[in-house]
Every structure is written in C-alpha cells, then in structure tokens.
Backbone and ligand atoms as CSV (ligand in chain L), in Angstrom:
chain,resi,resn,atom,element,x,y,z
A,1,MET,N,N,0.842,-1.192,0.000
A,1,MET,CA,C,0.000,0.000,0.000
A,1,MET,C,C,0.888,1.259,0.000
A,2,HIS,N,N,0.569,2.186,-0.893
A,2,HIS,CA,C,1.328,3.436,-0.996
A,2,HIS,C,C,0.430,4.594,-0.545
A,3,ARG,N,N,0.976,5.437,0.302
A,3,ARG,CA,C,0.200,6.585,0.765
A,3,ARG,C,C,1.093,7.829,0.832
A,4,LEU,N,N,0.452,8.984,0.617
A,4,LEU,CA,C,1.116,10.282,0.733
A,4,LEU,C,C,0.466,11.061,1.861
A,5,TYR,N,N,1.276,11.719,2.663
A,5,TYR,CA,C,0.773,12.584,3.736
A,5,TYR,C,C,1.501,13.918,3.616
A,6,GLU,N,N,0.775,15.004,3.807
A,6,GLU,CA,C,1.375,16.313,3.537
A,6,GLU,C,C,0.988,17.334,4.592
A,7,ASN,N,N,1.869,18.306,4.799
A,7,ASN,CA,C,1.467,19.566,5.415
A,7,ASN,C,C,1.864,20.669,4.425
A,8,ASN,N,N,1.969,21.877,4.875
A,8,ASN,CA,C,2.262,22.960,3.931
A,8,ASN,C,C,3.649,22.853,3.308
A,9,ASP,N,N,4.572,22.206,4.010
A,9,ASP,CA,C,5.979,22.248,3.593
A,9,ASP,C,C,6.562,20.910,3.160
A,10,ILE,N,N,6.058,19.830,3.735
A,10,ILE,CA,C,6.696,18.507,3.568
A,10,ILE,C,C,5.669,17.496,3.064
A,11,VAL,N,N,6.134,16.577,2.249
A,11,VAL,CA,C,5.317,15.419,1.884
A,11,VAL,C,C,6.044,14.167,2.363
A,12,VAL,N,N,5.288,13.265,2.990
A,12,VAL,CA,C,5.833,11.992,3.470
A,12,VAL,C,C,5.226,10.864,2.643
A,13,PHE,N,N,6.090,9.987,2.121
A,13,PHE,CA,C,5.676,8.797,1.383
A,13,PHE,C,C,5.723,7.614,2.347
A,14,TRP,N,N,4.704,6.765,2.282
A,14,TRP,CA,C,4.723,5.547,3.105
A,14,TRP,C,C,4.403,4.350,2.227
A,15,ASP,N,N,5.294,3.356,2.251
A,15,ASP,CA,C,5.110,2.111,1.505
A,15,ASP,C,C,4.976,0.988,2.528
A,16,SER,N,N,3.743,0.530,2.727
A,16,SER,CA,C,3.492,-0.447,3.799
A,16,SER,C,C,4.198,-1.777,3.542
A,17,ASP,N,N,4.490,-2.090,2.278
A,17,ASP,CA,C,5.158,-3.367,1.985
A,17,ASP,C,C,6.564,-3.421,2.579
A,18,LYS,N,N,7.179,-2.246,2.749
A,18,LYS,CA,C,8.541,-2.216,3.295
A,18,LYS,C,C,8.566,-2.133,4.818
A,19,CYS,N,N,7.463,-1.684,5.397
A,19,CYS,CA,C,7.424,-1.441,6.846
A,19,CYS,C,C,7.500,-2.755,7.604
A,20,TYR,N,N,8.490,-2.882,8.479
A,20,TYR,CA,C,8.510,-4.086,9.302
A,20,TYR,C,C,8.257,-3.759,10.771
A,21,HIS,N,N,7.543,-2.658,10.958
A,21,HIS,CA,C,6.950,-2.341,12.257
A,21,HIS,C,C,7.961,-2.244,13.391
A,22,ALA,N,N,9.098,-1.626,13.069
A,22,ALA,CA,C,10.091,-1.366,14.105
A,22,ALA,C,C,9.619,-0.262,15.056
A,23,LYS,N,N,8.636,0.531,14.608
A,23,LYS,CA,C,7.987,1.570,15.424
A,23,LYS,C,C,8.922,2.699,15.843
A,24,ARG,N,N,10.028,2.865,15.127
A,24,ARG,CA,C,10.898,3.992,15.452
A,24,ARG,C,C,10.160,5.303,15.184
A,25,CYS,N,N,9.269,5.288,14.211
A,25,CYS,CA,C,8.477,6.485,13.907
A,25,CYS,C,C,7.568,6.841,15.088
A,26,VAL,N,N,6.970,5.824,15.684
A,26,VAL,CA,C,6.022,6.050,16.777
A,26,VAL,C,C,6.721,6.662,17.990
A,27,THR,N,N,7.940,6.225,18.263
A,27,THR,CA,C,8.668,6.793,19.395
A,27,THR,C,C,9.302,8.138,19.026
A,28,GLY,N,N,9.649,8.313,17.760
A,28,GLY,CA,C,10.303,9.559,17.347
A,28,GLY,C,C,9.370,10.751,17.311
A,29,SER,N,N,8.131,10.531,16.883
A,29,SER,CA,C,7.157,11.617,16.829
A,29,SER,C,C,5.774,11.029,17.105
A,30,PRO,N,N,5.491,10.754,18.384
A,30,PRO,CA,C,4.272,10.001,18.723
A,30,PRO,C,C,2.979,10.688,18.312
A,31,LYS,N,N,2.978,12.022,18.260
A,31,LYS,CA,C,1.744,12.691,17.832
A,31,LYS,C,C,1.515,12.511,16.331
A,32,THR,N,N,2.600,12.489,15.571
A,32,THR,CA,C,2.473,12.357,14.108
A,32,THR,C,C,2.125,10.931,13.712
A,33,PHE,N,N,2.805,9.967,14.337
A,33,PHE,CA,C,2.655,8.558,13.938
A,33,PHE,C,C,1.932,7.805,15.055
A,34,ASP,N,N,0.683,7.441,14.817
A,34,ASP,CA,C,-0.130,6.758,15.827
A,34,ASP,C,C,-0.835,5.589,15.139
A,35,ILE,N,N,-0.368,4.385,15.402
A,35,ILE,CA,C,-0.896,3.217,14.680
A,35,ILE,C,C,-2.326,2.886,15.085
A,36,ASN,N,N,-2.839,3.527,16.133
A,36,ASN,CA,C,-4.226,3.273,16.537
A,36,ASN,C,C,-5.199,4.294,15.953
A,37,ARG,N,N,-4.690,5.178,15.089
A,37,ARG,CA,C,-5.530,6.248,14.528
A,37,ARG,C,C,-5.632,6.045,13.014
A,38,ARG,N,N,-6.714,6.491,12.415
A,38,ARG,CA,C,-6.832,6.503,10.955
A,38,ARG,C,C,-7.163,7.920,10.500
A,39,PRO,N,N,-6.392,8.513,9.570
A,39,PRO,CA,C,-5.133,7.966,9.091
A,39,PRO,C,C,-4.068,7.981,10.187
A,40,TRP,N,N,-3.138,7.031,10.071
A,40,TRP,CA,C,-2.200,6.858,11.192
A,40,TRP,C,C,-1.120,7.931,11.221
A,41,ILE,N,N,-0.941,8.661,10.096
A,41,ILE,CA,C,0.011,9.772,10.066
A,41,ILE,C,C,-0.754,11.075,9.974
A,42,ASP,N,N,-0.485,11.989,10.924
A,42,ASP,CA,C,-1.088,13.329,10.909
A,42,ASP,C,C,0.053,14.345,10.931
A,43,MET,N,N,0.201,15.053,9.818
A,43,MET,CA,C,1.352,15.943,9.637
A,43,MET,C,C,1.173,17.297,10.316
A,44,SER,N,N,0.026,17.488,10.983
A,44,SER,CA,C,-0.250,18.807,11.569
A,44,SER,C,C,0.126,18.889,13.047
A,45,LEU,N,N,0.602,17.806,13.626
A,45,LEU,CA,C,0.726,17.749,15.081
A,45,LEU,C,C,2.149,17.881,15.609
A,46,ALA,N,N,3.125,18.040,14.710
A,46,ALA,CA,C,4.513,18.228,15.145
A,46,ALA,C,C,5.193,19.171,14.167
A,47,ASP,N,N,6.348,19.700,14.582
A,47,ASP,CA,C,7.027,20.620,13.665
A,47,ASP,C,C,7.831,19.840,12.618
A,48,ASN,N,N,8.197,20.549,11.566
A,48,ASN,CA,C,8.850,19.878,10.438
A,48,ASN,C,C,10.175,19.206,10.791
A,49,PRO,N,N,11.048,19.842,11.587
A,49,PRO,CA,C,12.291,19.154,11.934
A,49,PRO,C,C,12.068,17.822,12.639
A,50,GLU,N,N,11.070,17.789,13.535
A,50,GLU,CA,C,10.789,16.527,14.236
A,50,GLU,C,C,10.311,15.459,13.252
A,51,ILE,N,N,9.404,15.836,12.342
A,51,ILE,CA,C,8.897,14.863,11.361
A,51,ILE,C,C,10.032,14.398,10.459
A,52,TRP,N,N,10.830,15.350,9.988
A,52,TRP,CA,C,11.922,15.012,9.058
A,52,TRP,C,C,12.915,14.057,9.707
A,53,GLN,N,N,13.292,14.385,10.936
A,53,GLN,CA,C,14.270,13.549,11.644
A,53,GLN,C,C,13.708,12.152,11.895
A,54,THR,N,N,12.432,12.085,12.237
A,54,THR,CA,C,11.809,10.781,12.510
A,54,THR,C,C,11.739,9.941,11.243
A,55,VAL,N,N,11.314,10.555,10.153
A,55,VAL,CA,C,11.236,9.818,8.886
A,55,VAL,C,C,12.628,9.316,8.489
A,56,SER,N,N,13.631,10.149,8.709
A,56,SER,CA,C,14.997,9.757,8.348
A,56,SER,C,C,15.498,8.576,9.166
A,57,SER,N,N,14.883,8.345,10.330
A,57,SER,CA,C,15.341,7.249,11.185
A,57,SER,C,C,14.628,5.927,10.890
A,58,CYS,N,N,13.678,5.935,9.966
A,58,CYS,CA,C,12.965,4.691,9.626
A,58,CYS,C,C,13.968,3.691,9.043
A,59,PRO,N,N,14.139,2.537,9.683
A,59,PRO,CA,C,15.198,1.623,9.251
A,59,PRO,C,C,14.872,0.840,7.978
A,60,SER,N,N,13.611,0.786,7.606
A,60,SER,CA,C,13.214,-0.073,6.486
A,60,SER,C,C,13.157,0.653,5.150
A,61,GLY,N,N,13.134,1.979,5.187
A,61,GLY,CA,C,12.896,2.740,3.963
A,61,GLY,C,C,11.423,2.857,3.622
A,62,ALA,N,N,10.546,2.413,4.522
A,62,ALA,CA,C,9.102,2.519,4.276
A,62,ALA,C,C,8.650,3.974,4.272
A,63,LEU,N,N,9.313,4.806,5.053
A,63,LEU,CA,C,8.994,6.232,5.102
A,63,LEU,C,C,10.075,7.021,4.373
A,64,LYS,N,N,9.645,7.973,3.553
A,64,LYS,CA,C,10.567,8.893,2.885
A,64,LYS,C,C,9.909,10.271,2.931
A,65,CYS,N,N,10.697,11.334,2.889
A,65,CYS,CA,C,10.079,12.651,2.856
A,65,CYS,C,C,10.830,13.594,1.921
A,66,LEU,N,N,10.095,14.597,1.465
A,66,LEU,CA,C,10.639,15.614,0.566
A,66,LEU,C,C,10.043,16.959,0.937
A,67,TYR,N,N,10.799,18.022,0.683
A,67,TYR,CA,C,10.204,19.353,0.770
A,67,TYR,C,C,9.365,19.609,-0.476
A,68,LYS,N,N,8.271,20.314,-0.306
A,68,LYS,CA,C,7.340,20.536,-1.415
A,68,LYS,C,C,7.760,21.689,-2.326
A,69,HIS,N,N,8.624,22.563,-1.851
A,69,HIS,CA,C,9.083,23.709,-2.648
A,69,HIS,C,C,7.907,24.519,-3.197
A,70,GLY,N,N,6.805,24.544,-2.467
A,70,GLY,CA,C,5.647,25.337,-2.890
A,70,GLY,C,C,4.852,24.717,-4.028
A,71,ILE,N,N,5.177,23.469,-4.403
A,71,ILE,CA,C,4.488,22.804,-5.512
A,71,ILE,C,C,3.380,21.902,-4.963
A,72,GLU,N,N,2.174,22.054,-5.486
A,72,GLU,CA,C,1.060,21.198,-5.090
A,72,GLU,C,C,0.822,20.150,-6.172
A,73,VAL,N,N,0.502,18.932,-5.743
A,73,VAL,CA,C,0.189,17.847,-6.683
A,73,VAL,C,C,-1.228,17.370,-6.390
A,74,ARG,N,N,-2.056,17.354,-7.421
A,74,ARG,CA,C,-3.452,16.968,-7.242
A,74,ARG,C,C,-3.872,15.948,-8.295
A,75,MET,N,N,-4.841,15.119,-7.953
A,75,MET,CA,C,-5.417,14.185,-8.922
A,75,MET,C,C,-6.443,14.904,-9.791
A,76,ASP,N,N,-6.494,14.506,-11.057
A,76,ASP,CA,C,-7.536,14.952,-11.982
A,76,ASP,C,C,-8.031,13.691,-12.678
A,77,GLU,N,N,-8.890,12.941,-11.965
A,77,GLU,CA,C,-9.299,11.630,-12.489
A,77,GLU,C,C,-10.110,11.766,-13.767
A,78,GLY,N,N,-10.807,12.897,-13.936
A,78,GLY,CA,C,-11.561,13.118,-15.169
A,78,GLY,C,C,-10.658,13.109,-16.385
A,79,SER,N,N,-9.443,13.601,-16.227
A,79,SER,CA,C,-8.472,13.631,-17.329
A,79,SER,C,C,-7.452,12.504,-17.226
A,80,GLN,N,N,-7.661,11.596,-16.283
A,80,GLN,CA,C,-6.780,10.439,-16.073
A,80,GLN,C,C,-5.322,10.874,-15.898
A,81,ARG,N,N,-5.098,11.695,-14.891
A,81,ARG,CA,C,-3.735,12.154,-14.639
A,81,ARG,C,C,-3.646,12.783,-13.250
A,82,SER,N,N,-2.430,12.889,-12.764
A,82,SER,CA,C,-2.160,13.772,-11.627
A,82,SER,C,C,-1.398,14.968,-12.189
A,83,VAL,N,N,-1.546,16.104,-11.517
A,83,VAL,CA,C,-1.000,17.346,-12.055
A,83,VAL,C,C,-0.248,18.088,-10.961
A,84,ALA,N,N,0.924,18.642,-11.318
A,84,ALA,CA,C,1.704,19.468,-10.390
A,84,ALA,C,C,1.510,20.933,-10.754
A,85,TYR,N,N,1.282,21.758,-9.727
A,85,TYR,CA,C,1.039,23.186,-9.930
A,85,TYR,C,C,2.044,24.021,-9.149
A,86,ASP,N,N,2.568,25.045,-9.810
A,86,ASP,CA,C,3.284,26.123,-9.132
A,86,ASP,C,C,2.334,27.306,-9.159
A,87,GLY,N,N,1.621,27.516,-8.051
A,87,GLY,CA,C,0.520,28.481,-8.088
A,87,GLY,C,C,-0.572,27.950,-8.999
A,88,GLU,N,N,-0.930,28.709,-10.010
A,88,GLU,CA,C,-1.962,28.257,-10.946
A,88,GLU,C,C,-1.371,27.625,-12.201
A,89,VAL,N,N,-0.048,27.584,-12.292
A,89,VAL,CA,C,0.615,27.127,-13.519
A,89,VAL,C,C,0.935,25.631,-13.438
A,90,GLU,N,N,0.508,24.867,-14.442
A,90,GLU,CA,C,0.840,23.445,-14.510
A,90,GLU,C,C,2.305,23.278,-14.878
A,91,ILE,N,N,3.020,22.515,-14.052
A,91,ILE,CA,C,4.451,22.342,-14.340
A,91,ILE,C,C,4.834,20.858,-14.474
A,92,GLY,N,N,3.851,19.966,-14.363
A,92,GLY,CA,C,4.149,18.548,-14.549
A,92,GLY,C,C,2.887,17.734,-14.507
A,93,GLU,N,N,2.965,16.509,-15.037
A,93,GLU,CA,C,1.805,15.624,-15.003
A,93,GLU,C,C,2.237,14.173,-15.106
A,94,CYS,N,N,1.341,13.301,-14.634
A,94,CYS,CA,C,1.506,11.859,-14.766
A,94,CYS,C,C,0.207,11.327,-15.352
A,95,ASP,N,N,0.281,10.786,-16.565
A,95,ASP,CA,C,-0.915,10.330,-17.285
A,95,ASP,C,C,-1.061,8.820,-17.169
A,96,TYR,N,N,-2.302,8.386,-17.041
A,96,TYR,CA,C,-2.564,6.946,-17.039
A,96,TYR,C,C,-3.772,6.649,-17.919
A,97,GLN,N,N,-3.872,5.362,-18.295
A,97,GLN,CA,C,-5.016,4.911,-19.093
A,97,GLN,C,C,-5.742,3.823,-18.325
A,98,ARG,N,N,-7.066,3.822,-18.445
A,98,ARG,CA,C,-7.860,2.765,-17.811
A,98,ARG,C,C,-7.953,1.585,-18.767
A,99,THR,N,N,-7.648,0.389,-18.270
A,99,THR,CA,C,-7.754,-0.815,-19.087
A,99,THR,C,C,-8.607,-1.834,-18.318
A,100,ASP,N,N,-8.861,-2.972,-18.934
A,100,ASP,CA,C,-9.655,-4.007,-18.262
A,100,ASP,C,C,-8.966,-4.520,-17.011
A,101,SER,N,N,-7.640,-4.464,-16.991
A,101,SER,CA,C,-6.915,-5.004,-15.833
A,101,SER,C,C,-6.523,-3.929,-14.813
A,102,GLY,N,N,-6.890,-2.683,-15.059
A,102,GLY,CA,C,-6.572,-1.634,-14.091
A,102,GLY,C,C,-6.047,-0.387,-14.784
A,103,TRP,N,N,-5.237,0.394,-14.072
A,103,TRP,CA,C,-4.690,1.628,-14.627
A,103,TRP,C,C,-3.247,1.370,-15.075
A,104,VAL,N,N,-2.885,1.986,-16.197
A,104,VAL,CA,C,-1.519,1.869,-16.713
A,104,VAL,C,C,-0.934,3.274,-16.852
A,105,ILE,N,N,0.132,3.554,-16.120
A,105,ILE,CA,C,0.790,4.862,-16.218
A,105,ILE,C,C,1.614,4.879,-17.494
A,106,VAL,N,N,1.330,5.859,-18.355
A,106,VAL,CA,C,1.973,5.869,-19.676
A,106,VAL,C,C,2.978,7.009,-19.846
A,107,HIS,N,N,2.913,7.998,-18.987
A,107,HIS,CA,C,3.825,9.140,-19.174
A,107,HIS,C,C,3.933,9.934,-17.878
A,108,THR,N,N,5.148,10.349,-17.555
A,108,THR,CA,C,5.385,11.265,-16.433
A,108,THR,C,C,6.352,12.335,-16.920
A,109,GLY,N,N,6.008,13.578,-16.685
A,109,GLY,CA,C,6.892,14.641,-17.135
A,109,GLY,C,C,6.802,15.867,-16.242
A,110,VAL,N,N,7.952,16.511,-16.047
A,110,VAL,CA,C,8.039,17.748,-15.260
A,110,VAL,C,C,8.859,18.740,-16.071
A,111,ARG,N,N,8.459,19.992,-16.075
A,111,ARG,CA,C,9.236,21.004,-16.801
A,111,ARG,C,C,10.699,20.986,-16.343
A,112,PRO,N,N,11.635,21.116,-17.275
A,112,PRO,CA,C,13.058,20.973,-16.924
A,112,PRO,C,C,13.498,21.855,-15.763
A,113,GLU,N,N,12.968,23.066,-15.690
A,113,GLU,CA,C,13.425,23.970,-14.627
A,113,GLU,C,C,12.948,23.542,-13.236
A,114,TYR,N,N,12.038,22.542,-13.174
A,114,TYR,CA,C,11.541,22.061,-11.887
A,114,TYR,C,C,12.088,20.677,-11.541
A,115,GLU,N,N,12.989,20.159,-12.354
A,115,GLU,CA,C,13.528,18.827,-12.087
A,115,GLU,C,C,14.423,18.841,-10.845
A,116,GLY,N,N,14.586,17.677,-10.243
A,116,GLY,CA,C,15.446,17.550,-9.065
A,116,GLY,C,C,14.773,17.900,-7.757
A,117,LYS,N,N,13.454,18.095,-7.765
A,117,LYS,CA,C,12.728,18.432,-6.543
A,117,LYS,C,C,11.800,17.298,-6.091
A,118,GLY,N,N,11.879,16.152,-6.737
A,118,GLY,CA,C,11.032,15.022,-6.341
A,118,GLY,C,C,9.597,15.135,-6.825
A,119,ILE,N,N,9.328,16.046,-7.743
A,119,ILE,CA,C,7.944,16.258,-8.184
A,119,ILE,C,C,7.431,15.059,-8.985
A,120,ALA,N,N,8.277,14.461,-9.813
A,120,ALA,CA,C,7.842,13.298,-10.596
A,120,ALA,C,C,7.442,12.148,-9.672
A,121,LYS,N,N,8.200,11.953,-8.611
A,121,LYS,CA,C,7.843,10.886,-7.668
A,121,LYS,C,C,6.496,11.173,-7.018
A,122,ARG,N,N,6.256,12.409,-6.648
A,122,ARG,CA,C,4.964,12.763,-6.050
A,122,ARG,C,C,3.825,12.519,-7.035
A,123,LEU,N,N,4.050,12.857,-8.303
A,123,LEU,CA,C,3.021,12.661,-9.330
A,123,LEU,C,C,2.677,11.178,-9.474
A,124,VAL,N,N,3.704,10.345,-9.557
A,124,VAL,CA,C,3.475,8.902,-9.729
A,124,VAL,C,C,2.809,8.324,-8.478
A,125,TYR,N,N,3.312,8.705,-7.310
A,125,TYR,CA,C,2.750,8.189,-6.059
A,125,TYR,C,C,1.271,8.555,-5.935
A,126,LYS,N,N,0.937,9.758,-6.389
A,126,LYS,CA,C,-0.458,10.211,-6.301
A,126,LYS,C,C,-1.369,9.288,-7.103
A,127,VAL,N,N,-0.909,8.888,-8.290
A,127,VAL,CA,C,-1.718,7.986,-9.128
A,127,VAL,C,C,-1.782,6.590,-8.498
A,128,ILE,N,N,-0.650,6.103,-8.003
A,128,ILE,CA,C,-0.642,4.776,-7.365
A,128,ILE,C,C,-1.610,4.763,-6.176
A,129,GLU,N,N,-1.532,5.800,-5.348
A,129,GLU,CA,C,-2.413,5.881,-4.181
A,129,GLU,C,C,-3.876,5.891,-4.613
A,130,ALA,N,N,-4.203,6.670,-5.642
A,130,ALA,CA,C,-5.595,6.757,-6.108
A,130,ALA,C,C,-6.074,5.406,-6.643
A,131,ALA,N,N,-5.216,4.699,-7.368
A,131,ALA,CA,C,-5.586,3.381,-7.891
A,131,ALA,C,C,-5.848,2.414,-6.736
A,132,GLU,N,N,-4.980,2.453,-5.744
A,132,GLU,CA,C,-5.165,1.542,-4.612
A,132,GLU,C,C,-6.437,1.876,-3.842
A,133,ARG,N,N,-6.717,3.142,-3.688
A,133,ARG,CA,C,-7.953,3.523,-2.992
A,133,ARG,C,C,-9.184,3.103,-3.787
A,134,ALA,N,N,-9.053,3.051,-5.123
A,134,ALA,CA,C,-10.158,2.632,-5.987
A,134,ALA,C,C,-10.194,1.115,-6.167
A,135,HIS,N,N,-9.237,0.426,-5.543
A,135,HIS,CA,C,-9.154,-1.042,-5.614
A,135,HIS,C,C,-9.016,-1.535,-7.050
A,136,VAL,N,N,-8.195,-0.848,-7.820
A,136,VAL,CA,C,-7.871,-1.315,-9.168
A,136,VAL,C,C,-6.360,-1.547,-9.244
A,137,GLY,N,N,-5.965,-2.418,-10.167
A,137,GLY,CA,C,-4.546,-2.713,-10.342
A,137,GLY,C,C,-3.820,-1.512,-10.936
A,138,ILE,N,N,-2.515,-1.481,-10.739
A,138,ILE,CA,C,-1.717,-0.380,-11.278
A,138,ILE,C,C,-0.439,-0.945,-11.905
A,139,GLU,N,N,-0.191,-0.552,-13.152
A,139,GLU,CA,C,1.023,-0.941,-13.873
A,139,GLU,C,C,1.562,0.302,-14.561
A,140,ALA,N,N,2.695,0.139,-15.233
A,140,ALA,CA,C,3.279,1.290,-15.929
A,140,ALA,C,C,4.029,0.848,-17.171
A,141,THR,N,N,3.951,1.669,-18.195
A,141,THR,CA,C,4.865,1.534,-19.332
A,141,THR,C,C,5.876,2.679,-19.306
A,142,CYS,N,N,5.528,3.765,-18.651
A,142,CYS,CA,C,6.455,4.888,-18.443
A,142,CYS,C,C,7.653,4.390,-17.624
A,143,SER,N,N,8.866,4.560,-18.127
A,143,SER,CA,C,10.033,3.965,-17.468
A,143,SER,C,C,10.253,4.526,-16.064
A,144,TYR,N,N,9.957,5.823,-15.883
A,144,TYR,CA,C,10.154,6.396,-14.547
A,144,TYR,C,C,9.157,5.787,-13.559
A,145,ALA,N,N,7.899,5.657,-13.981
A,145,ALA,CA,C,6.886,5.076,-13.094
A,145,ALA,C,C,7.195,3.610,-12.790
A,146,VAL,N,N,7.740,2.890,-13.774
A,146,VAL,CA,C,8.147,1.499,-13.529
A,146,VAL,C,C,9.163,1.463,-12.387
A,147,LYS,N,N,10.110,2.406,-12.432
A,147,LYS,CA,C,11.143,2.471,-11.394
A,147,LYS,C,C,10.515,2.730,-10.012
A,148,VAL,N,N,9.579,3.657,-9.955
A,148,VAL,CA,C,8.942,3.959,-8.661
A,148,VAL,C,C,8.177,2.746,-8.157
A,149,LEU,N,N,7.470,2.062,-9.061
A,149,LEU,CA,C,6.700,0.889,-8.639
A,149,LEU,C,C,7.606,-0.230,-8.132
A,150,LYS,N,N,8.823,-0.307,-8.676
A,150,LYS,CA,C,9.746,-1.381,-8.264
A,150,LYS,C,C,10.573,-1.013,-7.045
A,151,GLU,N,N,10.551,0.248,-6.639
A,151,GLU,CA,C,11.420,0.715,-5.552
A,151,GLU,C,C,11.280,-0.123,-4.299
L,1,SF4,S1,S,9.911,3.319,11.600
L,1,SF4,FE1,FE,9.593,2.643,9.468
L,1,SF4,S2,S,9.661,0.397,9.581
L,1,SF4,FE2,FE,9.343,1.163,11.655
L,1,SF4,S3,S,7.096,1.168,11.970
L,1,SF4,FE3,FE,7.701,3.204,11.276
L,1,SF4,S4,S,7.427,3.107,9.053
L,1,SF4,FE4,FE,7.515,0.996,9.756
C-alpha cells in the first residue's frame, strides 16, 4: 500500500510493503505517527524538523520525505492524470489509461526547470495511491513510473 501525507511544507511517502513495524516512527514523533488512529500519520501535530528527523530514522525505507518547494500535486481523475502546480501554472503531469486489468501509467513529465525536486515521484505516487484507494490494479509503461513501482 502506498500513501502520501502532507502539510504545507513537507510530503511523506509511506510504503506499507517495506514497513517491518520497528515503530521507530512512533517513538520519534508520537503525535504524528499513531498506529491506533486513521489515518495513522497526521502531519499537523509536530514541527517539520521533528517529522523530518523521525522519517529519516525509519530503518526499512518505508517512510521517505521531501520538501514541497511550494508545488502542489493533485489528482484529476476526469483527465486520467495527476497534475503538479506552481501556483496556478501546470508544471508537470503523470498520465494513465484505464484498461480491463486496471490503470496503466503511460507518461510522467516535469518542466526541466523544476527537475530535481522530487515532483515526478509525487506525481506517480499520487496515481498509485488513487488506484489503490479505488481497488484497481496499477502498472506502468512509463520507465520512470516502472522504477517507482519497483522501488
Ligand atoms: S519506523 Fe519505518 S519500519 Fe518502523 S514502523 Fe515506522 S514506518 Fe515501519
């Protein structure tokens, strides 16, 4: 299971397949990470340094975090894509197609001047999360998305 959690500044990625429940997150930032709550991660209850340091201490790699650099990523299921915005300007997208076996990610792209900020990963993760929430399969022909799915 892939999930994204965000506050104004940071996005946290969680891959449940990698988590081996060492609970270092729970002790590092108990208000943020509470396995008895749904959703179990709440990014509004601790400051960014505490969250960042806690995520960095996850021994399995199940948790990862990035600064958002003011870029918002949203789903646009009507257009079968996730979209990255700098203010009102579209600066990246991840396109998928619906097939009989699920969703297939066919393209991920970010404007060159925005590369190196983790935006492509956020775009792909957003689509994966949406597919999982919709209980449909997810595959990719886009080479970058294939890499994220195999991570
Ligand atoms: S620290 Fe990482 S491996 Fe341990 S419970 Fe938290 S997410 Fe899972």
